[in-house]
C-alpha positions as CSV (number, residue, x, y, z in Angstrom):
1,M,83.9,91.1,77.0
2,T,80.7,89.2,76.2
3,T,79.5,86.9,79.0
4,A,77.7,83.9,77.5
5,N,76.9,80.4,78.4
6,A,79.5,78.2,76.8
7,S,77.0,75.6,75.7
8,T,73.9,77.6,74.7
9,G,75.3,81.0,74.0
10,A,72.7,82.4,76.5
11,Y,73.9,85.6,78.1
12,R,75.2,85.1,81.7
13,H,74.5,88.4,83.4
14,D,75.5,86.8,86.7
15,L,79.1,86.4,85.5
16,D,79.2,90.1,84.6
17,G,78.2,90.7,88.2
18,L,80.9,88.2,89.4
19,R,83.4,90.3,87.6
20,G,82.0,93.3,89.3
21,L,82.3,91.7,92.7
22,A,85.9,90.7,92.0
23,I,86.9,94.2,91.0
24,A,85.1,95.6,94.1
25,L,87.1,93.3,96.4
26,V,90.4,94.2,94.6
27,V,89.8,97.9,95.0
28,V,88.5,97.9,98.5
29,F,91.3,95.7,99.8
30,H,94.0,97.6,98.0
31,V,92.8,101.0,99.3
32,F,91.8,100.2,102.8
33,D,93.5,97.0,103.9
34,G,96.7,96.6,101.8
35,R,96.0,92.9,101.3
36,V,95.5,90.7,98.2
37,S,91.8,89.8,98.0
38,G,91.9,87.0,95.5
39,G,89.9,89.1,93.0
40,V,92.7,89.1,90.5
41,D,92.8,85.4,90.6
42,V,89.1,85.3,89.9
43,F,89.7,87.6,87.0
44,L,92.3,85.2,85.6
45,L,89.9,82.3,85.9
46,L,87.2,84.2,84.2
47,S,89.6,85.3,81.5
48,G,90.5,81.7,80.7
49,F,86.8,80.8,80.7
50,F,85.6,83.5,78.3
51,F,88.7,83.8,76.1
52,L,89.4,80.1,75.5
53,G,85.7,79.3,75.4
54,S,85.3,81.9,72.6
55,Q,88.4,80.7,70.7
56,M,87.4,77.1,70.8
57,R,83.8,77.8,69.8
58,N,84.9,79.9,66.8
59,A,87.5,77.3,65.8
60,D,84.9,74.5,65.8
61,R,82.6,76.4,63.5
62,G,83.8,75.3,60.1
63,D,82.6,78.4,58.4
64,R,84.6,80.8,60.6
65,S,88.1,82.0,59.7
66,I,90.9,80.8,61.9
67,N,93.4,83.5,60.8
68,V,95.5,84.3,63.8
69,W,95.5,88.0,63.0
70,H,91.7,88.3,63.4
71,S,91.8,87.1,67.0
72,L,94.9,89.2,67.8
73,W,93.3,92.3,66.3
74,R,90.1,91.8,68.3
75,T,92.2,91.4,71.5
76,I,94.4,94.4,70.8
77,R,91.4,96.6,70.2
78,R,89.7,95.4,73.3
79,L,92.7,95.8,75.7
80,L,95.4,98.2,74.4
81,P,93.6,101.6,74.0
82,S,92.5,101.8,77.6
83,L,95.9,100.6,78.8
84,I,97.6,103.3,76.7
85,V,95.3,106.1,78.1
86,V,95.8,105.0,81.7
87,I,99.6,104.7,81.4
88,A,99.8,108.1,79.7
89,A,97.7,109.7,82.4
90,T,99.7,107.9,85.1
91,T,103.0,109.1,83.6
92,A,101.7,112.7,83.5
93,G,100.4,112.4,87.1
94,V,103.8,111.2,88.4
95,L,105.6,114.0,86.6
96,A,103.2,116.6,87.9
97,F,102.4,115.5,91.4
98,A,104.6,112.7,92.5
99,P,108.2,113.2,91.3
100,A,109.5,111.1,94.2
101,L,108.2,108.1,92.3
102,I,110.5,108.7,89.3
103,N,113.3,106.2,89.2
104,G,114.9,103.6,87.0
105,E,112.6,100.8,88.1
106,I,109.5,102.7,87.0
107,A,111.3,103.7,83.8
108,A,111.8,100.0,83.0
109,Q,108.3,99.2,83.9
110,L,106.8,101.8,81.5
111,P,107.7,100.0,78.3
112,A,107.3,96.6,80.0
113,S,103.7,97.4,80.7
114,L,103.0,98.5,77.1
115,L,104.7,95.4,75.8
116,Y,103.0,93.0,78.2
117,V,106.1,91.8,80.0
118,Q,105.6,93.8,83.2
119,N,105.4,90.6,85.3
120,I,108.8,89.5,84.0
121,V,110.4,92.9,84.8
122,L,108.9,93.0,88.3
123,A,110.2,89.5,89.1
124,A,113.6,90.6,87.9
125,Q,113.5,93.7,90.0
126,G,112.4,91.6,93.0
127,A,109.3,93.7,93.6
128,D,107.2,92.5,96.5
129,Y,103.4,92.8,95.9
130,A,103.0,94.5,99.2
131,A,100.6,97.0,100.6
132,A,100.2,100.3,98.9
133,S,102.7,103.0,100.0
134,A,104.2,106.2,98.7
135,Q,107.2,104.3,97.4
136,V,105.4,101.5,95.5
137,S,105.3,101.7,91.7
138,P,102.0,103.1,90.3
139,L,102.3,100.5,87.4
140,Q,102.9,97.5,89.6
141,H,99.4,96.2,89.3
142,L,99.8,95.8,85.5
143,W,101.6,92.5,86.0
144,S,98.3,90.7,85.7
145,M,97.6,92.3,82.4
146,S,100.9,91.0,81.1
147,V,100.1,87.5,82.3
148,Q,96.8,87.7,80.5
149,G,98.3,89.1,77.4
150,Q,100.9,86.4,77.2
151,F,98.3,83.7,77.8
152,Y,96.0,85.2,75.1
153,L,98.8,85.0,72.6
154,F,99.6,81.4,73.5
155,G,96.0,80.5,73.4
156,I,95.4,82.0,70.0
157,L,98.4,80.3,68.5
158,I,97.6,76.9,70.0
159,V,93.9,76.9,69.1
160,S,94.5,78.2,65.6
161,T,97.2,75.7,65.0
162,I,95.0,72.8,66.1
163,A,92.1,74.1,64.0
164,F,94.3,74.4,61.0
165,V,95.7,70.9,61.3
166,L,92.2,69.4,61.8
167,R,90.8,71.3,58.8
168,A,93.7,70.4,56.6
169,T,93.6,66.7,57.4
170,H,89.7,66.6,57.6
171,A,90.1,64.9,61.0
172,R,86.8,64.3,62.9
173,P,87.8,65.5,66.4
174,R,86.6,68.9,67.4
175,V,89.1,71.5,68.6
176,A,87.6,71.4,72.0
177,T,88.2,67.6,72.2
178,V,91.9,68.0,71.4
179,M,92.3,71.0,73.8
180,A,90.8,69.2,76.8
181,P,93.8,66.9,77.6
182,L,96.2,69.8,76.8
183,L,94.4,72.1,79.3
184,V,94.4,69.3,81.9
185,A,98.1,68.8,81.4
186,A,98.7,72.6,81.5
187,T,96.6,73.0,84.7
188,V,98.3,70.2,86.5
189,A,101.8,71.1,85.5
190,S,101.4,74.8,86.2
191,F,99.8,74.1,89.6
192,W,102.6,71.8,90.5
193,Y,105.2,74.4,89.4
194,A,103.4,77.1,91.5
195,T,103.4,74.8,94.5
196,V,107.1,74.0,94.3
197,L,108.2,77.6,93.5
198,H,106.1,78.9,96.4
199,G,108.4,77.2,98.8
200,Q,111.5,78.4,97.0
201,D,110.9,81.9,95.7
202,Q,107.5,83.4,96.3
203,G,108.4,86.7,94.7
204,Q,109.1,85.0,91.4
205,N,106.2,82.7,91.9
206,Y,103.7,85.6,92.3
207,Y,104.6,87.1,88.9
208,S,105.4,84.1,86.9
209,T,103.3,83.3,83.9
210,W,104.1,79.6,84.3
211,S,102.9,79.8,87.9
212,R,99.7,81.6,86.9
213,M,98.9,79.6,83.8
214,W,96.9,77.0,85.8
215,E,94.4,79.6,86.8
216,L,93.6,80.6,83.2
217,A,93.8,77.0,82.0
218,A,91.3,75.9,84.7
219,G,89.0,78.6,83.3
220,G,89.2,76.9,79.9
221,L,88.4,73.6,81.4
222,L,85.4,75.1,83.0
223,A,84.3,76.4,79.6
224,L,84.5,72.8,78.3
225,A,82.7,71.4,81.4
226,V,79.7,73.7,81.3
227,A,79.3,72.9,77.5
228,R,78.9,69.2,78.2
229,F,77.4,68.9,81.7
230,A,74.5,70.5,83.4
231,T,74.4,71.0,87.1
232,P,71.4,69.3,88.8
233,R,68.6,71.7,89.5
234,R,68.4,70.8,93.2
235,I,71.9,72.0,94.0
236,A,72.4,74.7,91.4
237,P,71.0,77.5,93.5
238,V,73.2,76.7,96.4
239,L,76.5,76.8,94.4
240,P,76.6,80.5,93.8
241,V,75.9,81.2,97.5
242,L,78.8,79.1,98.6
243,G,81.0,80.4,95.8
244,V,80.4,84.1,96.6
245,A,81.0,83.4,100.3
246,M,84.4,81.8,99.5
247,I,85.4,84.6,97.2
248,V,84.4,87.4,99.7
249,S,86.2,85.6,102.6
250,T,89.5,85.1,100.8
251,G,91.0,88.5,101.7
252,F,90.2,87.9,105.4
253,L,91.4,84.4,105.6
254,F,94.6,84.4,103.5
255,D,97.7,86.5,102.9
256,G,97.4,86.4,99.1
257,A,100.7,88.0,98.4
258,A,102.4,85.3,100.5
259,E,100.2,82.3,99.4
260,F,99.0,82.8,95.8
261,P,99.1,81.2,93.3
262,G,99.9,78.2,95.5
263,P,97.4,75.6,96.7
264,W,95.4,78.1,98.8
265,T,94.4,79.8,95.5
266,L,91.9,76.9,95.1
267,W,89.7,78.7,97.7
268,P,88.7,81.8,95.7
269,L,89.0,79.9,92.3
270,G,86.8,77.1,93.7
271,G,84.3,79.8,94.7
272,A,84.3,81.3,91.2
273,A,83.9,77.8,89.7
274,L,80.9,77.2,91.9
275,V,79.2,80.4,90.7
276,I,79.9,79.3,87.0
277,L,78.6,75.8,87.6
278,G,75.5,77.2,89.3
279,G,74.3,78.0,85.8
280,G,72.5,81.2,86.7
281,A,70.1,79.9,89.4
282,G,69.1,81.1,92.9
283,F,68.9,84.4,94.7
284,M,72.6,85.0,94.7
285,T,72.4,84.9,90.9
286,R,69.7,87.5,91.0
287,F,72.0,89.7,93.1
288,L,74.9,89.2,90.7
289,E,72.5,90.0,87.8
290,S,71.4,93.3,89.4
291,G,72.0,96.5,87.4
292,F,74.6,97.8,89.9
293,M,76.7,94.6,89.8
294,T,76.6,94.2,86.0
295,T,77.5,97.8,85.5
296,L,80.4,97.3,87.9
297,G,81.4,94.3,85.8
298,D,81.3,96.4,82.6
299,L,83.7,98.9,84.2
300,A,85.9,96.2,85.8
301,Y,88.8,96.4,83.3
302,A,89.0,100.2,83.4
303,L,88.5,100.3,87.1
304,Y,91.3,97.9,87.7
305,L,93.6,100.0,85.5
306,W,92.8,103.3,87.2
307,H,92.5,102.6,90.9
308,W,96.1,101.6,91.7
309,P,97.9,104.6,90.1
310,L,95.4,107.0,91.6
311,L,96.0,105.5,95.0
312,I,99.8,105.5,94.8
313,I,100.1,109.0,93.2
314,S,97.8,110.4,95.9
315,M,99.8,108.8,98.7
316,S,103.1,110.1,97.2
317,A,101.8,113.6,96.6
318,L,100.4,113.8,100.1
319,G,103.3,112.1,101.8
320,L,101.1,109.4,103.3
321,D,102.1,105.9,104.5
322,E,98.4,104.9,104.5
323,V,95.1,106.4,103.6
324,D,92.2,107.3,105.8
325,A,88.6,106.7,105.1
326,G,88.1,110.1,103.5
327,I,91.0,109.9,101.0
328,G,90.3,106.3,100.3
329,T,86.7,107.1,99.4
330,V,87.9,109.9,97.1
331,V,90.3,107.6,95.4
332,I,87.5,105.0,94.8
333,V,85.0,107.6,93.6
334,A,87.6,109.1,91.2
335,S,88.5,105.7,90.0
336,L,84.9,104.9,89.2
337,G,84.4,108.1,87.4
338,L,87.5,107.7,85.2
339,A,86.6,104.1,84.6
340,W,83.2,105.1,83.3
341,L,84.7,107.7,81.0
342,T,87.3,105.3,79.7
343,H,84.7,102.6,79.2
344,R,82.3,105.0,77.5
345,F,84.7,106.9,75.3
346,V,87.6,104.6,74.7
347,E,86.7,100.9,75.3
348,K,83.3,100.7,73.6
349,P,84.0,102.9,70.6
350,L,87.2,101.2,69.7
351,M,86.5,97.5,70.4
352,Q,85.7,95.1,67.5
353,K,82.0,94.9,67.1
354,A,81.6,92.9,63.9
355,P,81.4,89.1,64.1
356,R,84.4,87.0,63.3
357,P,84.9,86.8,59.5
358,L,83.9,83.8,57.5
359,V,86.4,81.7,55.7
360,G,87.6,83.6,52.6
361,E,85.9,86.8,53.7
362,R,88.0,89.9,53.1
363,R,87.4,92.7,55.7
364,L,90.1,95.1,54.6
365,R,88.2,96.7,51.8
366,A,85.1,97.2,53.9
367,G,87.3,98.6,56.7
368,L,88.8,101.2,54.3
369,R,85.3,102.2,53.1
370,S,84.2,102.7,56.7
371,L,86.8,105.5,57.0
372,A,84.6,107.7,54.9
373,T,81.9,107.6,57.6
374,G,81.9,109.8,60.7
375,P,82.4,107.0,63.2
376,G,85.0,105.4,61.0
377,A,87.0,108.6,60.6
378,A,86.8,109.2,64.4
379,R,88.1,105.7,65.0
380,A,91.0,106.4,62.6
381,V,91.9,109.6,64.3
382,A,91.8,107.9,67.7
383,A,94.0,105.1,66.4
384,V,96.6,107.6,65.1
385,V,96.6,109.4,68.5
386,L,96.9,106.2,70.4
387,V,99.8,105.0,68.2
388,A,101.6,108.3,68.7
389,M,101.0,108.0,72.5
390,Y,102.3,104.4,72.5
391,G,105.5,105.4,70.7
392,S,106.0,108.4,72.9
393,L,105.6,106.4,76.1
394,L,108.1,103.7,74.8
395,G,110.5,106.5,74.0
396,L,110.1,108.1,77.4
397,G,111.4,105.1,79.2
398,Q,114.4,105.0,76.9
399,E,115.0,108.7,77.4
400,Y,115.0,108.3,81.1
401,T,117.6,105.5,80.9
402,R,119.8,107.6,78.6
403,R,119.7,110.5,81.0
404,A,120.3,108.3,84.0
405,E,123.3,106.7,82.4
406,A,124.7,110.1,81.4
407,S,124.2,111.4,84.9
408,A,126.0,108.3,86.3
409,A,128.9,108.7,84.0
410,A,129.4,112.5,84.6
411,R,132.3,113.6,86.8
412,L,131.3,116.7,88.7
413,D,133.4,119.9,88.7
414,P,134.8,120.1,92.3
415,I,134.7,123.9,92.1
416,T,130.9,124.0,91.5
417,Y,130.1,120.7,93.2
418,P,132.8,120.2,95.9
419,G,130.8,117.6,97.9
420,A,132.9,116.1,100.7
421,L,135.7,118.6,99.9
422,A,133.5,121.3,101.4
423,L,133.8,119.6,104.8
424,S,137.3,118.0,104.6
425,D,139.2,120.8,102.8
426,G,137.0,123.8,103.2
427,Y,136.1,124.3,99.6
428,P,133.6,127.1,99.1
429,V,130.1,126.0,98.1
430,P,128.4,128.0,95.3
431,R,124.9,129.1,96.4
432,G,121.6,128.7,94.6
433,L,122.5,125.5,92.6
434,E,120.3,122.5,92.3
435,P,122.2,119.5,93.7
436,K,123.5,116.8,91.5
437,P,122.9,114.1,90.5
438,A,119.2,115.1,90.1
439,P,117.0,113.2,92.7
440,E,115.3,111.2,90.0
441,Y,118.6,109.9,88.7
442,V,120.9,109.5,91.7
443,G,119.3,106.1,92.7
444,D,120.0,104.5,89.4
445,A,123.8,105.2,89.4
446,Y,125.5,102.1,90.9
447,P,129.1,101.6,91.8
448,L,131.4,99.8,89.4
449,F,131.2,96.2,90.8
450,A,127.4,96.3,90.9
451,E,127.2,97.9,87.4
452,E,129.2,95.1,85.9
453,G,127.8,92.3,88.1
454,C,131.0,91.5,90.0
455,M,129.3,90.7,93.3
456,T,127.3,87.8,94.8
457,Y,123.6,88.3,95.0
458,S,121.2,87.3,97.8
459,G,120.0,83.8,97.2
460,E,123.1,82.6,95.5
461,E,125.0,79.7,97.1
462,P,127.4,80.7,100.0
463,T,130.2,79.1,98.0
464,H,129.7,81.6,95.1
465,M,132.1,84.4,94.6
466,A,131.8,86.4,91.4
467,D,134.8,85.9,89.3
468,G,133.5,87.1,85.9
469,K,131.7,90.2,84.9
470,R,128.0,89.6,84.2
471,F,127.0,92.8,82.5
472,G,128.3,95.5,80.2
473,P,130.6,95.5,77.2
474,E,133.2,93.4,79.1
475,A,130.8,90.6,80.2
476,G,132.7,87.4,80.7
477,Q,136.0,89.1,81.5
478,P,137.6,88.4,84.9
479,C,136.5,90.6,87.9
480,I,139.9,92.3,88.2
481,Y,140.1,96.0,88.6
482,G,142.7,98.7,89.3
483,D,145.9,97.8,87.4
484,P,145.3,94.2,86.2
485,H,149.0,93.8,85.8
486,G,150.0,95.2,89.2
487,E,152.4,93.2,91.3
488,R,150.4,93.8,94.5
489,T,146.8,92.8,95.2
490,M,144.1,94.4,97.3
491,F,140.8,92.6,98.1
492,L,137.6,94.5,98.8
493,I,135.3,92.3,100.8
494,G,131.9,92.5,102.6
495,S,128.5,93.8,101.8
496,S,127.1,96.4,99.5
497,H,128.5,99.0,102.0
498,S,131.9,97.8,101.1
499,E,131.0,97.6,97.4
500,Q,129.9,101.3,97.4
501,W,133.6,102.2,97.5
502,S,134.4,100.1,94.4
503,T,134.4,102.9,91.8
504,V,136.7,105.1,94.0
505,L,139.0,102.2,95.0
506,D,139.3,101.2,91.3
507,R,140.8,104.5,90.4
508,I,143.0,104.7,93.5
509,A,144.4,101.2,92.9
510,R,145.0,101.9,89.2
511,D,146.9,105.1,90.0
512,R,149.0,103.2,92.6
513,G,149.6,100.2,90.3
514,W,147.7,97.7,92.5
515,R,145.3,95.0,91.4
516,L,141.8,95.2,93.0
517,I,139.7,92.0,93.5
518,P,136.1,92.3,94.6
519,V,134.6,89.7,96.9
520,T,131.3,91.2,98.0
521,R,127.8,89.9,98.6
522,Q,124.5,91.7,99.1
523,G,123.5,92.0,102.8
524,C,126.6,90.2,104.1
525,V,129.2,91.9,106.2
526,I,132.2,89.7,107.0
527,T,131.3,87.9,110.2
528,L,132.2,84.7,112.0
529,D,130.1,82.5,114.3
530,T,127.7,85.2,115.5
531,P,124.8,85.9,113.2
532,L,123.8,89.5,112.7
533,P,120.2,90.7,112.9
534,S,120.2,91.6,109.2
535,S,122.0,88.6,107.9
536,D,121.5,84.8,107.9
537,D,123.4,81.5,108.1
538,D,124.4,81.8,104.5
539,C,126.3,85.0,105.3
540,I,128.3,83.3,108.0
541,E,129.1,80.4,105.6
542,W,130.0,82.8,102.8
543,S,132.2,84.8,105.2
544,K,134.1,81.7,106.2
545,N,134.6,80.8,102.5
546,V,135.9,84.3,101.8
547,L,138.3,84.3,104.8
548,G,139.5,80.8,103.7
549,R,140.2,82.2,100.2
550,I,142.1,85.1,101.6
551,A,144.2,82.9,103.9
552,F,145.0,80.8,100.8
553,E,145.7,83.6,98.3
554,R,147.3,86.0,100.8
555,P,146.6,89.4,99.2
556,D,148.8,92.3,100.2
557,L,145.8,94.2,101.6
558,V,142.1,93.6,102.5
559,V,139.6,96.5,102.7
560,T,136.2,96.2,104.2
561,T,133.6,98.2,106.2
562,S,134.4,97.9,109.8
563,T,131.2,98.9,111.4
564,R,127.5,98.4,110.8
565,A,124.3,100.2,111.8
566,R,122.8,98.7,114.9
567,G,119.4,96.9,114.9
568,D,117.4,94.7,112.6
569,R,116.8,97.5,110.1
570,G,119.8,99.7,110.7
571,E,118.2,101.8,113.4
572,G,120.7,103.2,115.9
573,P,124.3,104.3,115.9
574,D,127.0,102.1,114.3
575,E,128.7,99.3,116.1
576,L,131.4,96.7,115.8
577,A,129.5,93.4,116.1
578,P,131.2,90.5,117.8
579,G,131.1,88.3,114.7
580,M,132.8,91.1,112.7
581,A,135.5,91.5,115.4
582,A,136.2,87.7,115.3
583,A,136.6,87.9,111.5
584,F,139.1,90.8,111.8
585,R,141.1,89.0,114.5
586,F,141.3,86.0,112.1
587,L,142.9,88.1,109.4
588,D,145.3,89.6,111.9
589,D,146.3,86.1,113.1
590,E,146.9,85.2,109.5
591,G,149.2,88.2,109.1
592,I,146.9,89.8,106.4
593,P,146.9,93.6,106.4
594,L,143.5,95.1,107.0
595,V,141.9,98.5,106.4
596,G,138.5,99.1,108.0
597,L,136.3,101.8,106.6
598,R,133.8,103.1,109.0
599,S,130.3,102.7,107.7
600,N,128.3,105.8,106.9
601,P,125.1,106.5,108.9
602,W,121.8,105.0,107.8
603,L,118.8,107.3,107.5
604,V,116.6,105.2,109.7
605,D,114.2,106.2,112.5
606,D,114.0,104.5,115.8
607,D,111.1,102.4,114.6
608,G,113.0,101.2,111.6
609,T,111.4,103.5,109.1
610,H,113.9,104.3,106.3
611,T,114.2,107.7,104.7
612,N,115.1,107.5,101.0
613,A,117.0,110.7,100.7
614,P,116.4,111.4,96.9
615,E,112.7,110.6,97.3
616,C,112.5,112.9,100.3
617,L,114.1,115.7,98.4
618,A,111.9,115.2,95.4
619,E,108.8,115.2,97.6
620,R,109.7,118.5,99.3
621,K,110.0,120.3,95.9
622,V,112.8,122.4,97.3
623,N,113.5,125.9,96.0
624,W,117.3,125.5,95.8
625,R,117.7,129.2,95.1
626,D,116.5,129.8,98.6
627,D,119.4,129.1,101.0
628,A,117.1,128.6,104.0
629,D,114.8,126.2,102.2
630,A,117.7,124.2,100.8
631,A,119.4,123.9,104.2
632,E,116.1,122.9,105.8
633,A,115.5,120.2,103.2
634,A,119.0,118.8,103.4
635,K,118.6,118.5,107.2
636,A,115.1,117.2,107.2
637,C,116.0,114.4,104.7
638,G,119.1,113.4,106.8
639,I,119.5,112.3,110.4
640,A,120.8,113.6,113.7
641,R,124.5,112.6,113.9
642,D,124.1,110.9,117.3
643,E,121.3,108.8,116.0
644,G,123.4,107.4,113.1
645,L,126.9,107.4,114.5
646,A,128.5,106.4,117.8
647,D,130.7,109.1,119.5
648,R,133.9,107.3,118.2
649,D,134.7,104.8,115.5
650,P,133.7,101.5,117.3
651,A,136.3,99.6,115.3
652,A,139.3,101.9,115.7
653,R,140.7,100.5,119.0
654,L,140.6,96.9,117.7
655,L,142.1,97.6,114.2
656,D,144.7,100.1,115.3
657,G,145.9,97.5,117.8
658,F,146.8,95.0,115.0
659,D,150.3,94.8,113.6
660,Y,149.0,95.7,110.2
661,G,145.6,97.2,110.8
662,W,144.2,100.6,110.1
663,S,140.9,102.3,110.7
664,I,139.7,105.0,108.4
665,D,136.8,107.2,109.6
666,M,135.4,109.7,107.1
667,S,132.3,110.6,109.0
668,D,133.4,114.2,109.4
669,A,133.4,114.4,105.6
670,I,129.9,113.1,105.5
671,C,128.3,114.7,108.6
672,L,128.2,118.1,110.3
673,P,128.9,118.2,114.0
674,D,125.3,117.8,114.9
675,H,123.6,116.1,112.0
676,C,124.2,114.2,108.8
677,P,122.4,116.0,106.0
678,A,121.2,114.6,102.7
679,V,123.2,117.2,100.7
680,V,126.7,118.5,101.2
681,G,128.7,120.6,98.8
682,N,125.8,120.6,96.2
683,I,125.9,116.8,95.9
684,I,123.3,114.4,97.1
685,I,125.0,112.1,99.6
686,Y,122.8,109.1,99.4
687,R,121.3,107.1,96.5
688,D,118.7,105.6,98.9
689,S,118.5,105.4,102.7
690,N,121.9,103.9,103.5
691,H,124.2,103.8,100.5
692,L,126.5,106.7,99.4
693,S,125.8,108.0,95.9
694,V,128.4,107.4,93.4
695,A,128.9,111.1,92.9
696,Y,129.5,111.7,96.6
697,A,131.8,108.8,96.9
698,D,133.7,110.4,94.0
699,S,134.1,113.5,96.0
700,L,135.5,111.5,98.9
701,Q,138.2,110.0,96.6
702,P,140.9,112.6,97.4
703,L,140.4,112.1,101.1
704,L,140.5,108.3,100.9
705,A,143.5,108.4,98.7
706,R,145.3,110.6,101.3
707,E,144.4,108.1,104.0
708,L,145.6,105.1,102.0
709,E,148.8,106.6,100.7
710,P,150.9,106.0,103.9
711,I,149.4,102.5,104.2
712,F,150.4,101.7,100.6
713,D,153.9,103.1,101.3
714,E,154.4,101.0,104.4
715,L,153.1,97.8,102.7
716,E,155.3,98.4,99.6
717,R,158.3,98.6,101.9
718,R,157.6,95.1,103.4
């Protein structure tokens, strides 16, 4: 990207250096501190400054073409080749060295990154831009590329449209004159939006193009400002000093992930603005103009692309929660080397070097003639290779989704994959088989209610209860399962740990001729009065509304999880919390029959560190033909039984004392006497750290059906 003074066209080497400083802060803070440095925000401001400044200058030159395609083509050639190369290398690196990172979220992010909608996908996935770890997506940093790409498209269309209208009507105003109030309005509106959304949903705010637009639009305003006004010579040398100090201090003063792009973003962007307004004067400018800093600025784009996937893949491959100075230094050096190679052999050869075409100029014929030259032929071959890579990467994401869906839909043969039946019924377990579903797919298979959106999500109003399917071919249909025409009704209530039984209960209810109604909410066990460590006031209010509905509709049976893991993060054996017991007594007082399913153990250490079972198994690269290695991996990725479960079902005494209350404890079909492994009967038990996999729940269906059969019989005799 050319760095030039917006008014004179004079080259601004200091702004190359500013870009280098920004990328250095991004990389160092990402690798060693895990904080947001503000460097990306400076990038966005500079992007708006250069890109919009260039677009407006070109549009105001009457002899230059304003064909939208020319600007798009220049932008594509500048950005997309390096992005394709890095994403392809990242994909290969994950497959080869970090299989634990393979999951549905990354599969969705792969095409999203290539199509410049990564920020939208991350916001939908609820991805926190947190510190680097072995579980974070190696593509997560590409959200900013998507924001820039979307802004570039908007900018090209708006500037070209204004230029076309002005030229067609022979109006006197310059494009820059018309753009000025539009940029002011966009900056103010977007800043206000980011400020408001910051207080409501910071996760969405961080990735939103509408929240980030003010940073880019402000850069366009700066381009207009420096074209019209000159900074007084007396203060010009001071401005870059203050500006650099503000930028460098950002990562130490602010939690950028929690605060940006809200009002505090004015601190680093104000610093960048001071450097720009300094006009290239003073000793700080000479520092920014140094060969090292300008070279770093040249490598900034490629360095940004490379450093994050190298960091995340390294951490995953080595099983690290954080990097030490040695590994961090290796990551930075490797990133610099790959950035130089990418800049030298991908960016520079493929970017558009010719000036923008004149009005009426036809470049196609000249472009075709260039193919006969050596450099032209090389560019053509590179283009073909890049297009093939682009299509392959898009198809790879789709192929993963297809395989994950096929894995989720498959019913396993109980002879080969007995799962829980190996513990409950003594089924023999064939040796030497890789467990199913495969670790990379098991986390993307969700129970029926979640798959069709028949549950309440965190953040929705406590009055909300899902009554219509949100996803799938039956979207819009009522959330009624089992036998929709059954004369008797069963409610499944509680959190996702109740919802994980939905697929199984749907089949059991259908076979028995009962209707099944889901009333579940993420993170909310049924509780009254007493808040739980992992819930909030909304959960209590929602629970009251659920119990009120049950008291009014009077179903024939209510099923819920009756215990929960102890502690803020599920560390410790399960318990019956006082608020849960109060809710159960309410149902008993109302004469509502209740079945309590004991919760499964959570794979959580004493310090609250969760073990994602599929990721743990993938990281170990288990030789499943080796019985000893398979058994060791299953145990290592599980938890000691006494750490996850109390000696007895904590809810049994209460529930079994009700007139119509039953406790069901299937822990012996999940755990061995001394530990709860990650694999039983050739089936992976967990889809994450605390939810049963759909496949393992399927294997528990015969046991649960046997437990429920006498209860159904008794209730049908009432």
